[in-house]
C-alpha positions as a LaTeX table, in Angstrom:
\begin{tabular}{lrrr}
\hline
Residue & $x$ (\AA) & $y$ (\AA) & $z$ (\AA) \\
\hline
Met1 & 0.00 & 0.00 & 0.00 \\
Ala2 & 2.84 & 2.41 & 0.81 \\
Arg3 & 4.36 & 1.74 & $-2.60$ \\
Leu4 & 1.03 & 2.48 & $-4.33$ \\
Thr5 & 0.72 & 5.72 & $-2.42$ \\
Arg6 & 4.23 & 6.79 & $-3.45$ \\
Thr7 & 3.43 & 6.03 & $-7.14$ \\
Met8 & 0.14 & 7.90 & $-6.97$ \\
Arg9 & 1.87 & 10.85 & $-5.32$ \\
Trp10 & 4.52 & 10.90 & $-8.09$ \\
Leu11 & 1.81 & 10.81 & $-10.77$ \\
Leu12 & $-0.09$ & 13.63 & $-9.14$ \\
Leu13 & 3.06 & 15.76 & $-8.89$ \\
Ser14 & 4.28 & 14.96 & $-12.40$ \\
Trp15 & 0.99 & 15.81 & $-14.13$ \\
Pro16 & 1.05 & 19.50 & $-13.10$ \\
Ser17 & 4.76 & 19.63 & $-14.03$ \\
Phe18 & 3.98 & 18.16 & $-17.45$ \\
Ala19 & 1.08 & 20.56 & $-17.99$ \\
Gly20 & 3.25 & 23.48 & $-16.85$ \\
Ala21 & 5.99 & 22.47 & $-19.28$ \\
Leu22 & 3.44 & 22.38 & $-22.12$ \\
Val23 & 2.22 & 25.87 & $-21.23$ \\
Val24 & 5.82 & 27.18 & $-21.17$ \\
Leu25 & 6.52 & 25.58 & $-24.58$ \\
Trp26 & 3.32 & 27.07 & $-26.02$ \\
Leu27 & 4.18 & 30.54 & $-24.73$ \\
Phe28 & 7.72 & 30.24 & $-26.14$ \\
Ser29 & 6.36 & 29.16 & $-29.53$ \\
Gln30 & 4.25 & 32.35 & $-29.65$ \\
Ser31 & 7.15 & 34.66 & $-28.75$ \\
Asp32 & 9.51 & 36.45 & $-31.14$ \\
His33 & 12.32 & 34.13 & $-30.03$ \\
Gly34 & 10.21 & 31.06 & $-30.77$ \\
Ala35 & 9.13 & 32.47 & $-34.16$ \\
Ala36 & 12.76 & 33.25 & $-35.05$ \\
Leu37 & 13.92 & 29.76 & $-34.05$ \\
Tyr38 & 11.11 & 28.20 & $-36.10$ \\
Gly39 & 12.10 & 30.43 & $-39.04$ \\
Gln40 & 15.72 & 29.29 & $-38.79$ \\
Leu41 & 14.71 & 25.61 & $-38.73$ \\
Asn42 & 11.86 & 25.73 & $-41.26$ \\
Pro43 & 11.74 & 29.10 & $-43.10$ \\
Val44 & 8.74 & 30.10 & $-45.18$ \\
Thr45 & 10.98 & 31.91 & $-47.72$ \\
Ser46 & 14.59 & 31.84 & $-48.79$ \\
Pro47 & 16.70 & 34.97 & $-48.30$ \\
Leu48 & 16.06 & 37.70 & $-50.88$ \\
Gln49 & 18.50 & 37.85 & $-53.80$ \\
Val50 & 18.75 & 41.58 & $-54.54$ \\
Thr51 & 18.69 & 42.54 & $-58.21$ \\
Ser52 & 18.65 & 46.32 & $-57.75$ \\
Val53 & 18.81 & 48.99 & $-55.07$ \\
Glu54 & 17.84 & 52.61 & $-55.67$ \\
Pro55 & 17.57 & 55.59 & $-53.35$ \\
Ala56 & 13.95 & 56.33 & $-52.48$ \\
Ser57 & 11.89 & 58.46 & $-50.17$ \\
Val58 & 10.30 & 56.33 & $-47.45$ \\
Asn59 & 7.68 & 58.25 & $-45.47$ \\
Gly60 & 9.50 & 61.49 & $-46.33$ \\
Ala61 & 12.95 & 60.28 & $-45.19$ \\
Pro62 & 15.93 & 58.91 & $-47.15$ \\
Gly63 & 15.56 & 55.22 & $-47.85$ \\
Ser64 & 16.00 & 52.45 & $-50.40$ \\
Arg65 & 13.85 & 50.74 & $-52.98$ \\
Ile66 & 14.94 & 47.11 & $-53.28$ \\
Ser67 & 14.01 & 44.68 & $-56.05$ \\
Gly68 & 14.81 & 41.00 & $-55.98$ \\
Thr69 & 13.72 & 37.39 & $-55.93$ \\
Ala70 & 13.20 & 34.77 & $-53.25$ \\
Val71 & 11.81 & 31.27 & $-53.10$ \\
Ile72 & 8.59 & 30.68 & $-51.18$ \\
His73 & 8.90 & 27.23 & $-49.64$ \\
Arg74 & 5.46 & 27.05 & $-48.02$ \\
Asp75 & 2.46 & 28.77 & $-49.58$ \\
Thr76 & 0.07 & 27.67 & $-46.83$ \\
Cys77 & 1.27 & 30.39 & $-44.45$ \\
Asp78 & $-0.22$ & 33.87 & $-44.23$ \\
Tyr79 & 2.12 & 36.85 & $-44.68$ \\
Leu80 & 1.90 & 39.30 & $-41.77$ \\
Asp81 & 4.76 & 41.81 & $-41.88$ \\
Val82 & 8.37 & 42.58 & $-42.77$ \\
Glu83 & 10.69 & 43.76 & $-40.01$ \\
Trp84 & 13.98 & 45.58 & $-40.57$ \\
Glu85 & 16.77 & 46.51 & $-38.16$ \\
Leu86 & 19.73 & 48.86 & $-38.51$ \\
His87 & 22.59 & 47.55 & $-36.38$ \\
Gly88 & 25.01 & 49.83 & $-34.57$ \\
Asp89 & 28.07 & 49.03 & $-32.46$ \\
Arg90 & 26.11 & 48.69 & $-29.23$ \\
Arg91 & 22.46 & 48.43 & $-30.16$ \\
Ser92 & 19.99 & 48.14 & $-33.02$ \\
Val93 & 17.01 & 50.23 & $-34.05$ \\
Arg94 & 13.92 & 49.25 & $-35.98$ \\
Ala95 & 13.66 & 50.73 & $-39.48$ \\
Thr96 & 10.51 & 51.26 & $-41.51$ \\
Ala97 & 10.05 & 48.54 & $-44.13$ \\
Phe98 & 7.13 & 47.49 & $-46.29$ \\
Phe99 & 6.34 & 45.96 & $-49.66$ \\
Ala100 & 4.87 & 48.53 & $-52.05$ \\
Asp101 & 4.20 & 45.92 & $-54.75$ \\
Glu102 & 0.60 & 45.22 & $-55.68$ \\
Ala103 & $-0.95$ & 42.94 & $-53.06$ \\
Arg104 & $-1.45$ & 39.38 & $-54.26$ \\
Val105 & $-1.46$ & 35.83 & $-52.99$ \\
Arg106 & 1.89 & 34.27 & $-53.85$ \\
Glu107 & 2.34 & 30.59 & $-54.66$ \\
Ala108 & 5.29 & 28.37 & $-53.76$ \\
Gly109 & 8.37 & 28.77 & $-55.95$ \\
Val110 & 10.49 & 31.69 & $-57.14$ \\
Gln111 & 8.77 & 35.05 & $-56.66$ \\
Arg112 & 9.85 & 38.55 & $-57.65$ \\
Trp113 & 9.37 & 41.80 & $-55.71$ \\
Glu114 & 9.91 & 45.17 & $-57.38$ \\
Ala115 & 9.31 & 47.57 & $-54.51$ \\
Leu116 & 10.51 & 46.66 & $-51.05$ \\
Leu117 & 10.85 & 50.06 & $-49.40$ \\
Val118 & 13.22 & 50.33 & $-46.45$ \\
Gly119 & 13.83 & 53.46 & $-44.36$ \\
Val120 & 17.61 & 53.11 & $-44.63$ \\
Pro121 & 19.70 & 54.76 & $-47.40$ \\
Pro122 & 21.46 & 52.33 & $-49.79$ \\
His123 & 24.93 & 52.96 & $-48.36$ \\
Lys124 & 23.74 & 51.74 & $-44.92$ \\
Leu125 & 22.00 & 48.54 & $-46.10$ \\
Arg126 & 25.11 & 46.48 & $-45.29$ \\
Asp127 & 24.44 & 47.30 & $-41.60$ \\
Thr128 & 20.87 & 45.95 & $-41.65$ \\
Thr129 & 18.94 & 42.70 & $-41.52$ \\
Gly130 & 15.33 & 41.99 & $-42.46$ \\
Asp131 & 12.89 & 39.22 & $-41.55$ \\
Val132 & 9.44 & 38.35 & $-42.86$ \\
Arg133 & 6.77 & 37.27 & $-40.41$ \\
His134 & 4.15 & 34.68 & $-41.36$ \\
Gln135 & 1.45 & 32.82 & $-39.49$ \\
Cys136 & 1.56 & 29.08 & $-40.22$ \\
Gly137 & $-1.48$ & 27.53 & $-38.59$ \\
Met138 & $-1.21$ & 28.36 & $-34.90$ \\
Phe139 & 2.48 & 29.25 & $-35.04$ \\
Pro140 & 4.21 & 32.51 & $-35.96$ \\
Val141 & 7.34 & 32.17 & $-38.11$ \\
Met142 & 10.05 & 34.81 & $-38.68$ \\
Ser143 & 12.13 & 33.80 & $-41.71$ \\
Pro144 & 15.47 & 35.48 & $-42.41$ \\
Phe145 & 14.72 & 37.54 & $-45.55$ \\
Tyr146 & 17.60 & 39.98 & $-45.94$ \\
Arg147 & 21.14 & 39.26 & $-44.85$ \\
Pro148 & 23.74 & 41.51 & $-46.54$ \\
Asp149 & 26.27 & 38.74 & $-47.12$ \\
Glu150 & 23.64 & 36.49 & $-48.72$ \\
Ser151 & 21.33 & 39.02 & $-50.36$ \\
Ile152 & 23.50 & 41.70 & $-51.97$ \\
Leu153 & 25.07 & 40.11 & $-55.01$ \\
Pro154 & 25.35 & 43.01 & $-57.49$ \\
Ala155 & 27.69 & 41.25 & $-59.94$ \\
Glu156 & 25.41 & 38.22 & $-60.11$ \\
Ala157 & 22.45 & 40.54 & $-60.67$ \\
Gly158 & 24.20 & 41.93 & $-63.76$ \\
Ala159 & 25.37 & 45.17 & $-62.18$ \\
Thr160 & 28.51 & 46.77 & $-63.59$ \\
Ala161 & 28.81 & 49.66 & $-61.13$ \\
Ile162 & 27.74 & 50.88 & $-57.72$ \\
Cys163 & 26.78 & 54.56 & $-57.78$ \\
Glu164 & 27.65 & 57.16 & $-55.12$ \\
Ser165 & 24.03 & 56.99 & $-53.96$ \\
Gly166 & 24.34 & 53.24 & $-53.37$ \\
Ala167 & 22.24 & 52.30 & $-56.41$ \\
Tyr168 & 23.40 & 49.51 & $-58.74$ \\
Thr169 & 23.45 & 49.88 & $-62.50$ \\
Ser170 & 24.20 & 47.69 & $-65.50$ \\
Ser171 & 25.20 & 50.72 & $-67.58$ \\
Thr172 & 28.77 & 50.92 & $-68.91$ \\
Gly173 & 28.68 & 53.97 & $-71.14$ \\
Pro174 & 29.27 & 57.67 & $-70.58$ \\
Gly175 & 26.88 & 59.08 & $-68.02$ \\
Thr176 & 26.78 & 55.91 & $-65.91$ \\
Cys177 & 25.24 & 56.85 & $-62.55$ \\
Ser178 & 24.82 & 60.47 & $-63.71$ \\
Gly179 & 21.51 & 60.72 & $-61.84$ \\
His180 & 23.03 & 59.12 & $-58.73$ \\
Gly181 & 26.14 & 61.19 & $-58.08$ \\
Gly182 & 28.53 & 59.34 & $-60.39$ \\
Val183 & 30.25 & 55.97 & $-60.13$ \\
Asn184 & 31.53 & 54.94 & $-56.69$ \\
Thr185 & 32.87 & 51.50 & $-57.66$ \\
Trp186 & 33.09 & 49.53 & $-60.89$ \\
Ile187 & 32.29 & 45.85 & $-60.45$ \\
Gly188 & 34.81 & 43.75 & $-62.29$ \\
Asp189 & 36.85 & 45.49 & $-64.98$ \\
Pro190 & 35.83 & 49.13 & $-65.70$ \\
Pro191 & 34.87 & 49.79 & $-69.32$ \\
\hline
\end{tabular}
């Protein structure tokens, strides 16, 4: 009888512990940290491959207009938001970011965006990261969407020069970057 009582006591104590652990896991899965971990393990999209960057006005402040492609891996998730951060030496700040493309339901596979507007000038994009937030069933997912080392590939996008403004161009003739302050850097061999 004493053994039965000890077993019953263990079961009674373990059930609340088990239920508590489930509640903690559920709360973690709904947090930004849980969404970011889920996005690292099973992202909804691949990182953006930038094809062009141009200076733009974003809510009246200097910013960037980014075009590029990414692969949507799961088209059963609902898009919620894009989040952008400018990273400093000691801390980061949130930057305005939104898609200005026509709203549409996107299918799985390679997709193109023409107007991702970010409230950071082109020359500062290397100090930023961007994530897209989706809702997949009951779980939020934050997929890495913009990482400078993975996303900015101007030569592969056909760019021949980076302008003073930070814009990329495929022009090689006289007047290259004339509307963007002139050529900052030629990619590959200059013409």
